[in-house]
C-alpha positions in Angstrom: 1.4 11.8 21.7 -1.6 10.5 19.8 -1.8 10.1 16.0 -2.1 13.3 13.9 -2.6 13.2 10.2 -2.2 15.8 7.5 -5.7 16.4 6.1 -5.7 17.6 2.5 -9.2 19.0 3.0 -8.0 21.5 5.6 -4.3 21.6 4.6 -3.3 21.1 8.3 -2.3 18.3 10.6 -5.2 17.2 12.8 -5.5 14.8 15.7 -7.0 11.6 14.5 -10.5 11.1 16.0 -12.6 8.4 14.2 -16.3 8.6 13.7 -16.8 5.6 16.0 -14.5 5.1 18.9 -12.1 2.3 18.4 -13.1 1.7 14.8 -11.7 3.1 11.5 -13.5 3.1 8.1 -10.7 3.4 5.6 -11.3 3.6 1.8 -8.4 3.6 -0.7 -8.8 3.9 -4.5 -7.8 0.7 -6.3 -6.7 0.0 -9.8 -8.6 0.0 -13.1 -8.0 -3.7 -14.0 -7.2 -3.5 -17.7 -3.4 -4.2 -17.4 -0.7 -4.8 -14.8 -0.5 -2.0 -12.3 2.5 0.3 -12.7 5.2 1.1 -10.1 3.6 4.4 -9.4 0.4 2.6 -8.3 2.5 0.4 -6.1 3.4 3.4 -3.9 -0.1 4.0 -2.5 -0.8 0.3 -2.3 2.2 -0.1 0.0 2.2 3.1 2.0 -1.6 2.9 2.8 -1.2 -0.8 3.6 1.4 0.3 6.3 -1.0 3.1 7.6 -3.7 0.4 7.9 -1.3 -1.9 9.8 -0.2 1.0 12.1 -3.8 1.8 13.0 -4.3 -1.9 13.9 -1.0 -1.9 15.8 -2.4 1.2 17.7 -5.4 -0.8 18.8 -8.1 0.2 16.3 -10.4 -2.2 14.5 -10.0 -1.2 10.8 -12.4 -2.0 8.0 -10.3 -1.4 4.9 -12.0 -1.2 1.5 -10.2 -0.9 -1.9 -12.2 -1.1 -5.1 -11.5 -2.5 -8.5 -12.7 -0.4 -11.4 -13.9 -3.1 -13.7 -15.9 -1.1 -16.3 -14.2 1.8 -18.0 -13.2 3.1 -21.5 -9.7 1.5 -21.6 -11.1 -1.8 -20.4 -13.8 -1.8 -23.1 -11.2 -0.9 -25.8 -8.8 -3.6 -24.8 -11.5 -6.3 -24.4 -12.7 -5.5 -27.9 -9.2 -5.7 -29.3 -8.6 -9.1 -27.8 -12.0 -10.4 -28.7 -13.0 -11.2 -25.0 -15.6 -9.8 -22.6 -14.8 -7.0 -20.2 -15.6 -9.5 -17.4 -12.9 -11.9 -18.7 -10.4 -9.1 -18.9 -11.2 -7.9 -15.4 -11.0 -11.4 -13.9 -7.6 -11.8 -15.5 -6.0 -8.6 -14.2 -7.6 -8.8 -10.8 -5.7 -12.1 -10.5 -2.5 -10.4 -11.7 -3.0 -7.6 -9.2 -3.2 -10.0 -6.3 0.0 -11.8 -7.5 2.0 -8.5 -7.5 0.4 -6.9 -4.5 0.9 -10.2 -2.5 4.5 -10.2 -3.5 4.9 -6.7 -2.3 3.5 -7.6 1.1 0.2 -5.7 0.7 -2.4 -7.3 2.8 -5.7 -7.9 1.2 -8.6 -5.5 1.9 -11.6 -6.5 4.0 -13.7 -5.7 0.9 -12.6 -5.4 -2.8 -15.9 -4.2 -4.4 -16.4 -4.2 -8.1 -18.5 -1.5 -9.9 -20.3 -4.1 -12.0 -21.5 -5.9 -8.8 -22.9 -2.7 -7.3 -25.3 -1.4 -9.9 -28.2 -1.1 -7.5 -26.2 1.1 -5.2 -24.9 3.2 -8.1 -28.3 3.7 -9.7 -29.8 4.4 -6.3 -27.3 7.2 -5.6 -27.8 8.7 -9.1 -31.6 8.7 -8.6 -31.2 10.5 -5.3 -29.0 13.2 -6.9 -31.6 13.7 -9.6 -34.5 13.9 -7.0 -32.5 16.5 -5.0 -31.8 18.7 -8.0 -28.1 18.0 -8.2 -28.1 15.9 -11.4 -30.0 16.0 -14.7 -30.6 13.5 -17.6 -29.7 14.3 -21.2 -30.5 11.8 -23.9 -29.8 8.8 -21.7 -26.7 10.3 -20.0 -26.9 11.7 -16.5 -24.6 14.6 -15.4 -23.9 16.0 -12.0 -24.6 19.8 -11.8 -21.5 21.3 -10.2 -23.2 24.7 -9.9 -25.8 23.1 -7.6 -23.1 22.3 -5.0 -21.6 25.4 -3.5 -18.7 23.5 -1.9 -17.4 22.2 -5.2 -13.6 22.9 -5.2 -13.2 22.6 -1.5 -10.6 19.8 -1.7 -8.7 21.4 -4.6 -8.9 24.9 -3.0 -10.0 26.4 -6.3 -13.2 28.1 -7.6 -15.2 26.7 -10.5 -13.6 29.3 -12.8 -10.1 28.3 -11.7 -10.8 24.6 -12.0 -12.3 25.2 -15.5 -9.3 27.1 -16.8 -6.9 24.5 -15.6 -8.7 21.4 -16.7 -8.8 19.6 -20.0 -12.6 19.5 -20.7 -14.4 17.6 -23.4 -16.9 20.0 -25.1 -20.4 18.7 -24.7 -23.3 21.0 -25.5 -25.7 19.0 -23.4 -23.9 20.0 -20.2 -25.1 23.0 -18.2 -21.6 23.7 -17.1 -18.3 22.6 -18.7 -17.2 20.9 -15.4 -20.4 18.9 -15.0 -19.4 15.2 -15.0 -21.1 12.0 -16.1 -22.8 9.9 -13.4 -24.4 7.5 -16.0 -23.4 7.0 -19.7 -25.9 5.9 -22.3 -25.1 2.7 -24.1 -22.9 2.8 -27.2 -22.4 0.1 -29.7 -19.9 -2.6 -28.6 -20.1 -1.7 -24.9 -21.6 -3.7 -22.1 -24.6 -2.1 -20.4 -27.1 -2.4 -17.6 -30.8 -1.3 -17.4 -31.6 1.9 -15.6 -34.4 4.5 -15.3 -32.6 6.5 -18.0 -32.1 3.6 -20.4 -29.4 1.0 -21.0 -25.9 2.3 -20.0 -23.1 2.1 -17.6 -21.8 4.2 -14.6 -19.3 7.0 -14.9 -16.0 6.6 -13.2 -16.5 8.7 -10.1 -19.9 7.5 -9.0 -18.7 4.0 -8.2 -16.4 5.0 -5.4 -19.0 7.1 -3.6 -21.6 4.4 -3.9 -19.4 1.5 -2.8 -17.5 3.3 0.0 -20.7 4.4 1.7 -22.2 0.9 1.3 -19.4 -0.7 3.3 -18.3 2.2 5.6 -21.4 4.4 6.1 -22.2 7.9 5.0 -19.1 9.4 6.6 -15.7 7.7 6.2 -12.8 8.2 8.5 -10.0 8.1 5.9 -10.0 8.2 2.1 -6.6 7.8 0.4 -5.1 7.8 -3.0 -2.5 9.3 -5.2 -2.2 13.1 -5.4 -3.2 12.9 -9.1 -6.7 11.8 -8.0 -7.4 15.0 -6.0 -9.1 16.6 -9.0 -11.3 15.6 -10.5 -11.9 12.2 -9.0 -11.9 12.9 -5.3 -13.5 16.4 -5.7 -16.3 14.7 -7.6 -16.7 12.0 -5.0 -17.2 14.6 -2.3 -19.8 16.5 -4.4 -21.8 13.3 -5.2 -21.8 11.9 -1.7 -22.5 15.2 0.2 -25.1 16.4 -2.2 -26.9 13.1 -1.7 -26.6 12.7 2.1 -26.1 16.3 3.4 -23.3 14.9 5.6 -19.5 15.2 5.5 -18.3 12.4 3.2 -14.7 12.0 4.6 -13.0 13.3 7.8 -9.4 12.8 6.6 -8.3 13.0 3.0 -4.8 11.6 2.5 -2.8 11.7 -0.7 0.7 10.3 -1.5 3.2 12.2 -3.6 4.3 11.3 -7.1 6.8 8.6 -7.9 9.4 9.7 -10.5 11.5 7.5 -12.7 15.1 8.7 -12.8 13.8 12.2 -11.8 11.2 12.4 -14.5 7.4 11.8 -14.3 6.6 8.3 -15.6 5.2 8.4 -19.1 4.9 5.9 -21.9 5.9 8.7 -24.3 9.2 9.1 -22.4 9.8 5.4 -22.5 10.2 5.2 -18.7 6.9 3.5 -18.0 7.5 0.6 -15.6 5.0 -2.0 -14.3 5.3 -3.4 -10.8 5.6 -6.8 -12.5 8.7 -5.7 -14.4 10.2 -4.1 -11.3 9.6 -7.4 -9.4 11.5 -9.3 -12.0 14.5 -7.0 -11.6 14.5 -6.2 -7.8 13.6 -8.1 -4.7 10.0 -7.4 -3.5 11.1 -6.4 0.0 13.6 -3.9 -1.4 10.9 -2.3 -3.4 8.6 -2.2 -0.4 11.4 -0.7 1.8 12.2 1.9 -0.9 8.6 3.0 -0.9 8.7 3.5 2.8 12.0 5.3 2.9 10.5 8.7 2.1 7.5 10.5 3.8 4.4 9.5 2.0 3.5 13.1 1.0 6.9 13.7 -0.6 7.9 12.9 -4.2 10.2 9.9 -4.4 12.6 9.0 -7.2 12.7 5.4 -8.4 16.1 4.5 -9.9 18.4 1.5 -10.1 20.8 3.2 -7.6 18.0 3.8 -5.0 16.8 0.2 -5.4 20.3 -1.2 -5.0 20.6 0.8 -1.8 17.3 -0.6 -0.6 18.5 -4.1 -1.4 21.7 -3.5 0.6 19.6 -2.3 3.5 17.5 -5.5 3.4 20.7 -7.6 3.4 21.8 -5.8 6.6 18.5 -6.5 8.2 18.6 -10.1 7.1 22.1 -10.6 8.5 21.1 -9.0 11.8 17.9 -11.2 12.0 19.9 -14.3 11.2 22.5 -13.5 13.9 19.8 -12.8 16.4 18.1 -16.1 15.6 21.4 -17.9 16.1 22.0 -16.3 19.4 18.4 -17.1 20.6 19.0 -20.8 19.6 22.0 -20.8 22.0 20.6 -18.5 24.6 20.7 -21.1 27.4 24.4 -20.3 27.9 23.7 -16.7 29.1 22.5 -15.6 32.5 19.1 -14.0 32.5 19.1 -10.5 33.9 15.7 -8.8 33.4 17.0 -5.4 34.3 19.7 -5.3 31.6 20.0 -1.7 30.2 20.3 -3.0 26.6 16.9 -4.7 26.9 15.4 -1.4 28.0 16.9 0.2 24.9 14.4 -1.7 22.7 11.4 -0.5 24.7 12.7 3.1 24.2 13.2 2.5 20.5 9.6 1.2 20.1 8.4 4.4 21.8 10.4 6.4 19.3 8.8 4.4 16.5 5.4 5.2 17.9 6.3 8.9 18.1 7.4 9.3 14.5 4.5 7.3 13.2 2.1 9.3 15.2 3.5 12.4 13.6 1.6 12.1 10.3 2.7 8.5 9.7 6.4 9.2 9.1 7.7 6.0 7.6 11.0 7.5 6.6 11.9 8.2 10.3 10.4 4.8 11.2 12.9 3.0 9.0 15.6 4.9 10.8 14.4 3.6 14.1 14.3 0.0 12.7 18.0 0.3 11.8 18.8 1.8 15.1 17.6 -1.5 16.4 19.8 -3.3 13.9 22.8 -1.3 15.1 22.0 -2.1 18.8 21.7 -5.8 18.2 24.9 -6.0 16.1 26.9 -4.1 18.8 25.5 -6.2 21.6 26.2 -9.5 20.0 29.7 -8.4 19.0 30.5 -7.3 22.6 28.8 -10.1 24.5 30.3 -13.5 24.9 27.2 -14.8 26.8 24.1 -13.0 25.5 21.4 -12.3 28.1 18.2 -14.1 27.1 16.2 -11.1 28.3 18.0 -8.9 25.8 17.5 -11.3 23.0 13.8 -11.6 23.7 13.5 -7.9 23.9 15.2 -7.5 20.5 13.1 -10.2 18.9 9.9 -8.6 20.3 11.0 -5.2 19.0 11.6 -6.4 15.5 8.4 -8.4 15.3 6.3 -5.5 16.6 7.8 -3.1 14.1 7.5 -5.6 11.3 3.7 -6.1 12.0 3.5 -2.5 10.7 6.4 -2.3 8.2 6.3 -5.8 6.7 9.9 -6.0 5.6 11.4 -8.8 7.7 12.2 -12.1 5.8 9.0 -14.0 5.1 9.8 -16.8 7.6 9.8 -14.2 10.4 6.0 -14.3 10.2 5.9 -18.1 9.9 6.2 -18.3 6.1 8.7 -20.4 4.2 11.3 -18.1 2.7 14.9 -17.8 1.6 16.4 -17.9 5.1 14.5 -21.1 5.9 15.9 -22.7 2.8 19.4 -21.6 3.7 19.0 -23.0 7.2 17.8 -26.4 5.8 21.0 -26.6 3.6 23.2 -25.7 6.6 21.5 -28.5 8.6 22.1 -30.9 5.7 25.7 -29.8 5.5 26.2 -30.3 9.3 24.8 -33.8 9.0 27.1 -34.5 6.0 30.1 -33.4 8.1 29.0 -35.7 11.0 29.0 -38.6 8.5 32.4 -37.4 7.2 30.8 -36.9 3.8 33.0 -33.9 3.1 32.3 -34.0 -0.6 28.6 -33.3 0.0 29.5 -30.7 2.7 31.7 -28.9 0.2 29.0 -29.0 -2.4 26.6 -27.3 -0.1 29.1 -24.6 0.9 29.9 -24.0 -2.8 26.1 -23.8 -3.7 25.5 -21.3 -0.9 28.6 -19.3 -1.9 27.3 -19.1 -5.5 24.2 -17.5 -4.0 26.2 -14.9 -2.1 25.9 -16.7 1.3 29.0 -16.8 3.5 29.2 -19.5 6.2 31.0 -19.2 9.5 31.6 -22.2 11.6 31.7 -21.3 15.3 31.7 -23.2 18.6 28.0 -22.4 18.8 27.2 -23.8 15.4 27.2 -22.5 11.8 26.2 -18.9 11.2 25.6 -17.3 7.8 25.6 -13.9 6.2 24.9 -12.4 2.8 28.1 -11.3 1.1 28.2 -7.5 1.2 
C-alpha cells in the first residue's frame, strides 16, 4: 500500500503522487508573531512535523516551508502599545516560537520566510493580478476581485452567495463585491510601510503566503497544510490569488487538522480557557504534550484536559521504562546466544510493516501510537520471559523503536544522541555504584534517596542496577 491522503479540495482520499518524482514541496501556515503561540497552534505544528518526517522516512526529499507573519494589525497595535518597532516585536516572538517549538520536538523548516523580507515577490504578484484583470486599485488599496475568478469557493464547497451570508464582512463601499479582499493596504498613521506602484503601504494577510510559497516551492505545491479554521477565507484566498496569476493548480493536496478543545469547549479568551503552549509546557512534560497531539487522527477534534495529559504522561513513563530495560539488556547482551531466526525478532519487522500501513492510510498517528505500544508490550514480555536475551532480538527491538521514533519523535532525548533525563539518571547510578565499591554507603544512600525523591526506583540485579519510574 502506498500513501493516500485525504484532500480537502476533493473531499476524498487520494494516492499521493508528487509533482516531481521523489520530491515533496510542503507549505504549512506558521504563526503571527505578536505573542506566544497557543496550544491550539501547537497541534498543526506537531502533526505536520510528523507528516514531514514520515515522508522523509518513506524516502522522499522534502522541502518544508513555514512562514512567519511579521506584519499585521495585532502586531502593529502591540508594538505601538509597548513603544517598540514591529520588527523588534517580531524578532522577540520568533525567538520565543523556536523555544517552544524546539521543546515540543518540532524540527525547524527548511525555510521560514518573513513577509517583510519578500516585498518584491508580494508586489510582483499583486501587479500581475492587476494586469490580468483580477485586482483593482482604490485610493492606495488594492483588492482582489472575487467575481473575476469563477472557481472561488472550490475549497470551501460554497458559492459566493453562501460564503457572503456566512461571513463577517467589513462594509467597504470601495469594494466591487463584499467578499473582495485586500492585497495591499494604503499606509495609515503609526504603521510601518513600504513603497509600491500604488503608494506607501503594506501587504494584506493572504497575499504573503501565495507569494512566498511559490518562491520556494514553485507554482504548484504538493501539500499545503494548516488548521481547519484557515480553510476560509485564508486558504480560499490563497488559491484565488495564485491560480488567477499563474493559470495553474496552486496545490495538489490540501490538508487541515481538526480543532483542539479545552475541557470540551472551544478555546477562547472570553471563556477564560485560553492556554499558550508556554503555559502548557510549564505544567506538563513536552513529550507528553507531543504524544497527546498524536493520539488522535489529525482530522478529528481533540480535547485537551488535565486528565488526558496525565494519561499521556503515564504512557511516556511506560515507554521510558521499556527503553531503559532494553538498554540495560543490550549492555549485557554478550550473555545471550545469537539466533538470527528468532521469531520474536521477526515480530518487530511485522510491527514496522503495520506502522507503515496505518501511516500510509491518511497519516493515522492514532493507530501508529498503538503500534508503538505493541512494541513496548513485546519487549516487556520478552525480557520478562528470557533469562538470556538473544542479541538479535534486542537489536531488532532497538531498530524498531529508533525507526518509529524518527517519525514520531517521542523517545527520550538521549535516544537520538541528546543529553536528557535518562542520561542524568544513568550518571547518578554510575556514581552510586562507584560509591558502593569504595564502601561509601552514605553517598550511595544519598543518591538512592535523591532518585527516589524524583520518582525513580532502583533495582540491583546480578547484571547491574536497573531503574524505573514509579507508576
